SEFIZA-775537 format. One record per atom (N, C-alpha, C, CB): residue in one letter; x, y, z. Coordinates in steps of 0.2 Angstrom, whole numbers, padded with zeros to 4 digits, always signed. Glycine has a CB too. Example, Ala and Ser with C-alpha at 12.3 -4.5 7.8 and 13.67 -1.06 7.14 Angstrom:
A+0066-0028+0039;A+0062-0022+0039;A+0066-0016+0039;A+0057-0022+0045;S+0064-0011+0035;S+0068-0005+0036;S+0064+0000+0039;S+0070-0003+0029;
***
This chain:
M-0036-0063+0023;M-0035-0057+0024;M-0041-0054+0028;M-0035-0053+0018;T-0044-0058+0032;T-0050-0056+0036;T-0048-0056+0044;T-0056-0060+0035;E-0042-0056+0046;E-0040-0056+0053;E-0038-0049+0055;E-0034-0060+0054;P-0042-0046+0059;P-0041-0039+0061;P-0034-0038+0064;P-0046-0036+0066;G-0031-0032+0062;G-0024-0031+0065;G-0019-0033+0061;G-0023-0035+0072;K-0020-0037+0056;K-0015-0039+0051;K-0013-0033+0047;K-0017-0045+0046;H-0008-0033+0043;H-0005-0027+0039;H-0006-0029+0031;H+0002-0025+0041;L-0009-0024+0028;L-0010-0025+0021;L-0007-0019+0017;L-0018-0025+0019;G-0003-0021+0012;G+0000-0016+0008;G-0004-0016+0001;G+0008-0018+0006;V-0005-0010-0001;V-0009-0009-0008;V-0004-0005-0012;V-0016-0006-0007;A-0002-0009-0018;A+0003-0006-0023;A-0002-0002-0028;A+0008-0011-0026;G-0001+0004-0028;G-0005+0008-0033;G-0012+0010-0030;G-0007+0003-0039;L-0013+0017-0032;L-0020+0020-0029;L-0024+0022-0035;L-0018+0025-0024;G-0026+0018-0039;G-0031+0020-0044;G-0037+0017-0042;G-0029+0017-0051;G-0042+0016-0047;G-0048+0013-0045;G-0048+0007-0041;G-0052+0012-0051;L-0044+0002-0043;L-0044-0005-0039;L-0040-0003-0032;L-0040-0010-0043;G-0035+0001-0032;G-0032+0003-0026;G-0036+0006-0021;G-0026+0007-0027;H-0041+0010-0023;H-0046+0013-0018;H-0050+0007-0015;H-0050+0018-0022;V-0052+0003-0019;V-0056-0003-0017;V-0053-0007-0012;V-0059-0007-0023;A-0046-0009-0014;A-0042-0013-0010;A-0041-0010-0003;A-0035-0014-0013;V-0040-0003-0002;V-0039+0000+0004;V-0046+0000+0008;V-0037+0008+0003;K-0051+0002+0005;K-0058+0002+0008;K-0059-0005+0011;K-0063+0004+0004;L-0058-0011+0007;L-0060-0017+0009;L-0055-0019+0015;L-0059-0022+0003;G-0049-0018+0014;G-0044-0019+0020;G-0046-0016+0026;G-0037-0017+0018;K-0048-0010+0026;K-0050-0006+0032;K-0057-0009+0035;K-0051+0002+0030;A-0061-0011+0030;A-0068-0014+0032;A-0066-0021+0036;A-0072-0015+0026;F-0061-0024+0034;F-0059-0030+0038;F-0055-0029+0044;F-0056-0035+0033;G-0054-0023+0046;G-0050-0021+0052;G-0042-0022+0051;G-0052-0026+0057;L-0040-0021+0045;L-0033-0022+0043;L-0029-0015+0044;L-0031-0025+0037;K-0023-0015+0046;K-0019-0009+0045;K-0017-0009+0037;K-0012-0009+0049;V-0018-0003+0034;V-0016-0003+0027;V-0011+0003+0025;V-0023-0001+0023;T-0006+0000+0021;T-0001+0005+0019;T-0002+0005+0011;T+0006+0002+0021;V-0002+0011+0008;V-0002+0012+0001;V+0005+0013-0001;V-0007+0018-0001;I+0007+0009-0006;I+0013+0010-0009;I+0013+0013-0016;I+0017+0002-0010;S+0017+0019-0017;S+0016+0022-0023;S+0023+0025-0025;S+0011+0028-0023;T+0024+0027-0031;T+0031+0029-0033;T+0033+0036-0031;T+0031+0029-0041;S+0028+0040-0029;S+0029+0047-0027;S+0024+0049-0021;S+0029+0052-0033;H+0025+0055-0018;H+0021+0057-0013;H+0015+0060-0016;H+0025+0063-0009;K+0014+0061-0022;K+0008+0064-0025;K+0001+0062-0023;K+0008+0064-0033;K+0000+0056-0021;K-0006+0053-0019;K-0006+0052-0011;K-0008+0047-0023;E-0001+0054-0008;E-0001+0053-0001;E-0007+0056+0003;E+0005+0056+0003;S-0009+0062+0002;S-0015+0065+0005;S-0021+0062+0004;S-0015+0073+0003;E-0022+0060-0003;E-0028+0056-0005;E-0028+0049-0001;E-0028+0055-0013;A-0023+0046-0001;A-0023+0039+0002;A-0025+0039+0009;A-0016+0036+0001;I-0022+0044+0013;I-0023+0044+0020;I-0030+0048+0022;I-0017+0047+0023;N-0031+0054+0019;N-0036+0058+0021;N-0043+0057+0018;N-0034+0065+0020;K-0043+0054+0011;K-0049+0053+0008;K-0051+0045+0008;K-0048+0055+0001;V-0046+0041+0007;V-0047+0034+0006;V-0047+0030+0013;V-0043+0031+0001;G-0043+0033+0017;G-0042+0030+0024;G-0036+0025+0026;G-0048+0026+0025;A-0031+0025+0021;A-0025+0022+0023;A-0022+0024+0029;A-0020+0022+0017;D-0019+0019+0033;D-0015+0021+0039;D-0008+0024+0037;D-0014+0015+0043;Y-0005+0021+0032;Y+0002+0023+0031;Y+0003+0024+0023;Y+0007+0018+0033;F+0008+0028+0021;F+0010+0029+0014;F+0017+0027+0013;F+0008+0036+0012;L+0019+0023+0008;L+0026+0022+0007;L+0028+0023+0000;L+0027+0014+0008;V+0033+0027-0001;V+0036+0029-0008;V+0041+0024-0010;V+0039+0036-0008;S+0039+0020-0015;S+0043+0014-0018;S+0049+0017-0021;S+0039+0010-0022;S+0050+0023-0023;S+0056+0025-0026;S+0061+0027-0021;S+0055+0031-0030;N+0060+0026-0014;N+0064+0028-0009;N+0067+0021-0006;N+0061+0032-0003;P+0073+0019-0009;P+0076+0013-0007;P+0077+0011+0001;P+0083+0012-0010;E+0078+0017+0004;E+0079+0016+0012;E+0073+0014+0015;E+0082+0022+0015;K+0067+0018+0013;K+0061+0017+0016;K+0058+0010+0014;K+0056+0022+0014;M+0059+0008+0008;M+0057+0001+0006;M+0061-0004+0009;M+0059+0000-0002;K+0067-0003+0011;K+0071-0008+0014;K+0068-0009+0022;K+0079-0006+0015;D+0067-0003+0025;D+0064-0003+0031;D+0057-0007+0032;D+0063+0004+0034;A+0053-0007+0026;A+0047-0010+0026;A+0047-0017+0024;A+0043-0006+0021;L+0053-0020+0022;L+0053-0027+0021;L+0051-0031+0027;L+0060-0029+0019;G+0046-0036+0026;G+0044-0040+0031;G+0039-0037+0036;G+0050-0043+0035;T+0037-0031+0035;T+0032-0028+0039;T+0024-0029+0037;T+0033-0021+0040;M+0023-0032+0031;M+0016-0033+0029;M+0015-0040+0028;M+0015-0029+0022;D+0009-0041+0030;D+0006-0048+0030;D+0004-0050+0023;D+0001-0050+0035;Y+0001-0045+0019;Y-0002-0046+0013;Y+0000-0040+0008;Y-0009-0047+0013;I+0000-0041+0002;I+0001-0036-0003;I-0003-0037-0009;I+0009-0035-0005;I-0007-0032-0010;I-0012-0032-0016;I-0009-0027-0021;I-0019-0030-0015;D-0007-0030-0027;D-0004-0026-0032;D-0009-0024-0038;D+0002-0030-0036;T-0011-0017-0038;T-0016-0015-0042;T-0013-0011-0048;T-0021-0011-0039;I-0007-0011-0049;I-0003-0007-0054;I-0004-0011-0061;I+0004-0006-0052;A-0007-0007-0066;A-0009-0010-0072;A-0003-0011-0077;A-0014-0007-0075;T+0003-0008-0075;T+0009-0009-0080;T+0014-0014-0077;T+0012-0002-0081;V+0018-0016-0082;V+0024-0020-0080;V+0029-0016-0075;V+0028-0023-0086;H+0030-0019-0070;H+0035-0016-0065;H+0038-0021-0061;H+0031-0011-0061;P+0044-0019-0058;P+0048-0024-0054;P+0044-0026-0048;P+0055-0021-0052;L+0043-0032-0046;L+0040-0034-0040;L+0044-0034-0033;L+0037-0041-0040;A+0051-0034-0034;A+0055-0034-0029;A+0058-0027-0028;A+0061-0039-0030;P+0059-0025-0022;P+0062-0019-0021;P+0069-0018-0025;P+0064-0018-0013;V+0070-0012-0027;V+0076-0011-0031;V+0081-0009-0026;V+0075-0005-0036;A+0087-0012-0026;A+0092-0010-0021;A+0097-0005-0024;A+0097-0017-0020;
***
């Protein structure tokens, strides 16, 4: 994950999610934060530095995002589905 220009998805924006976004940006990656709602969108983009924000509860947006990321770091501490819900 050290190739500038690649695309990193970060699932979850807690403590580890913040670190993952900052590391991805430091390595020159495009970073998308993936979250269940828009509540953390402003924080992800304006404070932490993510390039994009994706709401995982929106099936259409999730379908559109399939195959667009080179890497995904999952920082969510609870059991959750890994595949998009159809």
